[in-house]
Structures are given as C-alpha cells and as structure tokens.
C-alpha positions in Angstrom: -24.4 10.4 40.9 -26.5 12.5 38.6 -23.8 15.4 38.8 -21.2 12.8 37.6 -23.1 11.4 34.7 -24.1 15.2 33.5 -20.3 16.1 33.7 -19.0 13.3 31.7 -22.1 13.4 29.2 -21.3 17.0 28.4 -18.0 16.6 26.7 -18.9 13.5 24.7 -21.8 15.5 23.4 -19.7 18.6 22.6 -16.8 16.3 20.7 -19.9 14.7 18.6 -21.2 18.1 17.9 -17.9 19.3 16.5 -17.4 16.2 14.4 -21.1 16.6 13.2 -20.4 20.4 12.4 -17.3 19.2 9.9 -18.1 20.0 6.6 -15.2 19.5 3.4 -12.8 17.3 2.2 -9.5 15.9 3.5 -7.2 13.1 2.4 -6.4 9.9 4.2 -3.6 7.2 3.3 -5.1 4.1 2.4 -2.8 0.9 3.1 -2.6 -2.2 1.1 -5.0 -5.1 2.2 -8.3 -3.3 3.1 -10.8 -2.2 0.5 -11.7 1.6 0.2 -15.1 1.1 2.2 -13.1 -0.7 5.1 -10.9 1.9 5.4 -13.5 4.4 5.6 -15.4 2.5 8.2 -12.1 2.2 10.2 -11.9 5.9 10.1 -15.4 6.6 11.1 -15.1 3.9 14.2 -11.9 6.1 15.3 -13.6 9.3 15.4 -17.0 8.2 17.0 -14.6 6.5 19.4 -12.7 9.6 20.4 -16.1 11.4 20.7 -17.3 8.8 23.4 -20.0 7.1 20.8 -20.0 3.4 20.9 -20.7 2.0 17.3 -22.0 -1.3 16.7 -22.3 -1.2 12.8 -20.1 1.6 11.2 -21.6 0.4 7.9 -25.2 1.1 8.6 -26.7 4.2 6.8 -29.7 4.8 8.2 -29.7 7.5 11.5 -25.8 7.8 10.9 -24.1 9.9 13.6 -21.4 10.7 11.1 -21.6 11.5 7.4 -18.5 10.2 5.5 -17.9 9.2 2.0 -14.6 8.7 -0.3 -14.1 10.1 -3.7 -12.8 7.1 -5.4 -12.2 3.8 -5.1 -8.8 2.0 -4.7 -8.1 -1.6 -5.3 -7.7 -3.5 -1.9 -4.1 -4.1 -3.1 -3.4 -0.6 -3.8 -2.4 2.3 -1.5 -2.0 6.0 -1.7 -4.3 8.9 -1.4 -8.1 8.4 -0.4 -10.1 11.6 -0.6 -12.8 11.6 2.2 -15.8 13.9 2.1 -17.5 14.7 5.4 -20.8 16.2 6.0 -21.8 18.4 3.3 -18.2 17.5 1.7 -19.7 14.3 0.4 -21.6 16.3 -2.0 -18.2 17.4 -3.7 -16.8 13.9 -4.1 -18.2 13.6 -7.6 -15.5 16.2 -8.6 -12.8 13.9 -7.2 -14.3 11.0 -9.1 -13.9 13.2 -12.4 -10.8 15.1 -11.7 -7.0 14.3 -12.3 -5.1 11.5 -10.4 -1.6 10.5 -10.4 -0.5 7.0 -9.8 3.2 5.0 -9.8 2.6 1.4 -11.0 5.1 -1.3 -10.8 4.3 -3.8 -13.8 5.4 -7.3 -14.1 5.9 -8.4 -17.9 5.6 -12.3 -18.7 2.6 -13.0 -16.5 -1.4 -12.3 -16.9 -3.8 -12.9 -14.1 -7.7 -12.8 -14.0 -7.8 -9.8 -11.9 -4.8 -7.8 -13.9 -2.9 -7.5 -10.6 -1.1 -9.7 -8.3 -3.8 -10.9 -6.3 -5.4 -12.7 -9.1 -4.8 -16.3 -10.5 -2.3 -16.7 -13.3 -4.3 -17.2 -16.5 -1.3 -16.9 -18.9 2.5 -16.8 -19.2 4.3 -15.5 -22.4 8.1 -14.7 -23.1 9.2 -11.1 -22.6 13.0 -11.3 -23.3 12.4 -9.6 -26.4 11.2 -6.5 -25.0 13.5 -3.2 -24.2 13.0 -0.3 -22.9 12.8 1.6 -26.0 10.3 -0.7 -27.1 8.1 0.1 -24.0 8.7 3.9 -24.3 7.8 3.6 -28.0 4.3 1.7 -27.3 3.6 4.2 -24.3 2.9 7.0 -26.7 0.2 5.0 -28.2 -1.8 5.1 -24.6 -1.5 9.0 -24.0 -4.2 11.3 -24.8 -7.7 10.6 -25.3 -7.8 6.5 -25.9 -10.7 3.9 -25.5 -10.2 1.5 -22.6 -12.1 -1.5 -21.7 -12.5 -1.8 -17.7 -11.4 -4.7 -15.9 -14.1 -7.4 -15.1 -13.0 -7.5 -11.5 -14.0 -3.9 -10.7 -16.2 -1.7 -8.6 -18.3 -1.0 -11.5 -21.9 -2.6 -11.2 -24.5 -4.9 -13.1 -27.8 -5.0 -11.8 -27.0 -3.0 -8.9 -23.9 -5.5 -7.8 -20.5 -5.2 -8.3 -19.0 -7.1 -11.1 -16.0 -8.4 -8.7 -18.8 -9.7 -6.2 -20.7 -11.4 -8.9 -17.6 -13.0 -10.0 -16.6 -14.4 -6.9 -20.1 -15.6 -6.5 -19.7 -17.8 -9.6 -21.6 -15.7 -11.9 -21.0 -15.2 -15.7 -20.1 -11.7 -16.5 -19.4 -10.0 -19.6 -17.0 -7.4 -20.2 -18.0 -3.7 -20.1 -17.6 -2.0 -23.6 -14.6 0.1 -24.2 -15.2 3.7 -22.9 -13.0 6.8 -23.6 -10.5 7.9 -21.1 -7.8 10.5 -20.8 -4.2 10.0 -20.0 -2.4 13.3 -19.5 1.0 12.0 -19.0 2.7 8.5 -19.0 6.2 7.9 -18.7 8.7 5.1 -17.8 10.6 5.5 -14.7 12.4 2.6 -14.4 12.9 -0.8 -16.7 14.6 -3.8 -15.1 12.7 -6.7 -17.2 10.3 -8.5 -16.2 9.9 -5.3 -13.9 8.9 -1.9 -15.0 7.6 1.4 -13.2 5.2 3.8 -14.8 4.2 7.4 -13.7 0.9 8.0 -14.6 -1.6 11.2 -14.7 -5.0 10.5 -15.7 -8.8 11.7 -15.7 -11.8 9.7 -14.2 -12.6 6.4 -15.1 -9.2 5.3 -15.8 -7.7 1.7 -14.9 -4.0 1.4 -14.3 -4.7 -2.4 -14.4 -6.4 -2.4 -17.8 -3.3 -0.2 -19.1 -1.0 -2.6 -18.0 -2.5 -5.4 -19.2 -3.1 -3.6 -22.9 0.7 -2.7 -22.8 1.7 -6.2 -22.1 -0.6 -7.3 -25.4 0.9 -4.7 -27.4 4.4 -5.6 -26.8 3.6 -9.4 -28.0 3.6 -10.8 -24.4 1.4 -9.9 -21.2 1.6 -8.3 -17.8 -0.2 -7.5 -14.7 0.2 -4.9 -11.9 2.4 -6.0 -9.2 2.3 -2.8 -7.1 -0.1 0.2 -7.2 0.2 3.9 -5.3 -2.0 6.7 -6.1 0.2 9.9 -5.1 -2.3 12.5 -6.0 -6.1 12.9 -6.3 -7.3 16.5 -7.4 -5.3 18.7 -5.0 -4.6 16.5 -2.4 -0.9 14.7 -2.7 0.5 11.8 -1.0 3.4 13.8 0.2 1.6 17.0 1.6 -2.1 16.2 2.6 -2.8 12.5 3.9 -3.3 11.7 7.3 -2.0 8.4 8.4 -3.9 6.1 10.4 -2.4 7.1 13.8 -3.5 10.9 12.9 -7.4 10.1 12.5 -8.2 12.6 15.1 -10.6 15.4 15.4 -7.8 17.9 15.7 -5.8 16.5 12.7 -8.7 16.6 10.3 -9.7 20.3 11.6 -6.3 21.3 10.5 -6.2 19.3 7.2 -9.9 19.9 6.1 -10.5 22.0 3.1 -13.9 23.6 3.8 -16.4 23.5 1.1 -20.2 23.9 0.5 -22.6 22.7 -2.4 -21.5 24.9 -5.4 -17.9 25.7 -4.0 -14.8 25.2 -6.1 -12.2 22.8 -4.6 -9.4 25.0 -3.7 -5.8 24.0 -2.7 -6.0 22.0 0.6 -3.6 23.3 3.7 -0.3 21.4 3.8 0.1 19.4 6.9 2.8 20.2 9.6 6.2 18.6 9.4 5.3 16.9 12.5 2.4 15.0 10.8 4.1 13.8 7.6 
C-alpha cells in the first residue's frame, strides 16, 4: 500500500513542480460571457487538475499553488486575446496594460445603452437614417491620434477600492471619471450597413472602445452602442497565431507557446502555435 501511494504521488509532485517552474507570458482565447477573472480561474483549475491537485477555491490568493495574472480586462461580452502571466511573468503584465492593442468592433447606430454595449438597458433612441458611410469616415478622423476620452461608468476602474461597475449594480451613485488622454494609432471603417458598422482599431493603454462608439454616435447627431467586440492583438500576441483555446489549456501547450521572461526583460515576439493548434 505504501509503495502504491508513493508511485502515484511522485508524478503529481513532478507535474506541479513543472507548473510552478513556469515563468513568462502566453495568450489564451477569452469567449463571450465570462469575465476575464472567471476565465483566468478556469485556466488555473484546468492546469492544477492536470497536475492532480484538488482546488476548492481558485480565487484564494493566500498560499497560491500557481501564480497567474492577466494583462488587461476584456469586458464579459467581449472575446479575443487575453494575455496571461505565469510566475515571474506576472511582473511583466503592466507592459501589456500600457502596450498596443487591436480590436474589431461592431457598432449599432440609433440606440444607446447604460453600459455602452449590448448587455445594458436602452436609455436613448435617435434617428440614424441621415448618416452615410462618408459621414462616418469623416468623423473618425477626429478620433485618431492623441484624444481625450471619458471612461464608461460600467468599467473595471475603481473608486475606494471597488469597481465602478460593482458599485452601480449595488445601487450606489457613481460619478463619471474625468476625461483622460488616450492614443488611437489607427481607426478605419471596415463595413457600413446602417444601422450596423464595423471598425478596425489600434490603440494604446487605457482606451475604451465602448466610449469611442458612444462618442462617435453623438458626433453624428445620433447615438450608438457596441454590439460585438473582439480583441485581435495585444502586444506581440495575435488572435490568429498565438492564442490557446480552452481545449488546449494543458502544460504541454503552454510550454510550447510560452514567451519566457524575467524582471527587466523586454517582451519579445512569442512563438507561433503549430497549425494543429490553431
């Protein structure tokens, strides 16, 4: 009996040691629905389960068996690239927050919501029939470069240590944060089929696509909200070449896609996944 226990414990200890030895960055695919924190906890559960470790509460930070963090919240309704730091790689995540990101956003004219996206309640409806493709392309020019932007009330920003979105859902009165400078490197109109339109966006840290679409609707003498949002790139990690889907969340796949780093290192181009993994 003792020999049996020892033989099963050894592989578990070995697998956990390999997990805990990981240091670097990799990217996963976040689907629509769960929060970024929920996705990270699902990833942690999957990896610890593979290592044979039972987890009662993956959110508990004290005495963590696996140190994970993500480099920039995606709204629950959004999907796409979510960069994950493991071990000392979590120290590099601030660069992910400040770095370049790319999005594809589908907006809908004529309707505004309290959350600025399709998950919220409609608070305004206005005509949009007067808006042409040329009108929108012309207005987009004023949202390119260094601009001032007011973050959404429903966001991951915090007041007194609590997220604004949580305070609002609890019935508290929340004032909008002041406008702040953000950078839009490129902004193009991919498709225009009124009331729907599709934007291709490259921006810097602190930028909110929902605020852009809301401001664009107002600038066109109407209103608008985000109907669909996909992050296609974050730093050097792209949706096409680097993300691991949920069925690929294994130690072997992470080892293949990991961008190793240590404190003070630059973030280099990560290895592309094999064709069988994309």
